[in-house]
N, C-alpha and C positions, 0 to 999 in steps of 0.2 A: 499545469498550463503556465506558460510564461507570463500571461496576463496577470496572474495572481502573485507573481514574485514581487512586484512593486509594493503590493499591500503588505506582504510578509516582511519585506525589507524595512518598510516604514514602521511596522510594529517592533521589529528588532532594534531600530534606531531609538525609538521611544522607550523601550524597556530592554536595554542591553544585558546580555548574559555572556560571560566569558567562555562558556562551553557550548554555545549555540552559534552555528555558522549560517551564512546566507544560503538560501536554497540554490540548488543546482538543477539545471535542465537534465533530465534523464531520458534519453532517446532509446527506446527499447529496440529500435532497428539496428543499433550499434551492438558491439559484442563486449562492452565493458561498462562498469559503473563509472560515472564521471568523477574526476579527481579535482579537488580544490587545490590549486597551485599556491594559494596564499598561506596555507597551514602546513605544518611539517608533522603531521600525525595521521593515523588511520582513523576511520570512523568506527564507533562502537554501536551505532544505531542508524537505521534508515527509516524514515517516516513517509508514508504516502497516504493521501486522502482523496476519496472519491475517484479512484482510478480503476479498480478491478471490474467494475460494472460498465465502463465505457470503452474498454479495450477488448480485443478478441481473446478467446481462451488460449490460443498459442502464445500471445504476448503475456498473459497472466503467468503461464508456465515459464516463459523466458525471464520475467521479472524475478520469480523465485529462484530460478537457476543462477542468474547473475548475482543477486544479493546473497544467496547461499554460498556461492564461491568467494565472494568478496569479504563478508563479515568474519571477524575473528571468533574464536570460541567464546561463548557467552554473549556475543553480539545480538542485537535485537532488530527485528523488522516489525514496525508498528503500522498497522493498516486500519484506516477509518473508512467506513461506508456501510451500505445496506447489504445484508446477507440473508439468504433463505436458510431454513433449518430442515434437514432431512427431506429436501425436495418441496417443502411447503413455504409459502409466503408467511412472513411474520406479521403482516398487516394488510388490509385492503389497499392502503395507500402504496405499499410496496408492490402489490400486484399491478396497480395502475401505472406506477412508475416504470416497472419492468416492461409492460406493454408498450409504453411510449419510447423506451430505449430501443426495443427490438424493431419498432416501426422505423425509427431513424437509421438504425444499423443492425442488421440481422445477426451480426457477430457479437453484439454487446448484450448486456442483460445482467440482472442481479445473479450473483454466483451463490452456489450452495456451500455453506460453511464446511460441511464434511469433505467436499471435494477440494476445497482450498487447503484444508488440513492435510489431506493426502499428498497434494503437490508439495506443500511445505516440508513434510516429513522426508520426501525423496531427497531434499537438499539439507537434511539434518537440522531443520528448523521445526521446533515443537511448540505448539500452542501453550503458552504459560499463563496467560491471563486473557479474560474476555470481559469487556465492560459494555453495558447497555448505555446508549446515548440518546439524546433527543431525536425526534423525527424518525424513529425506527431504525436508527443507525447503530453501529457497534464499533468498538475499538478492539482489534485483535492484536495481541502481543505474542510474537513468535521469538523464541530464543534458540540460538545455535548451540548445538552440543557437539562435542568432539567425535 
């Protein structure tokens, strides 16, 4: 969400890093990954947080397709958020959260990890690391293979 970009940019200003660029709006209704015109290099990683459970399944698939086409070999897609495991909620709070998401928008909801992995693999992105995070969230690291 663009509203969060100001916070991310403020953090970046306070703690600059030469290899970290400002966030870009990534509109999945477009047919390409946004390009930062101020740098003369390609991306080796894409990070998204709290995205897959608020967009439709078709947009989840499109995200993986676009990023899979865009990333170079060994590039990474890093995804943060809640996930189900083999069709089961990982916590009662995730069950409640999923219910509220689906009431707001029937096309949204917590996604199943195994289904995400299948979509990623179609784009030559393979789950290389999985990290448990607070509040029943996870970080999934997908790496592109040739």
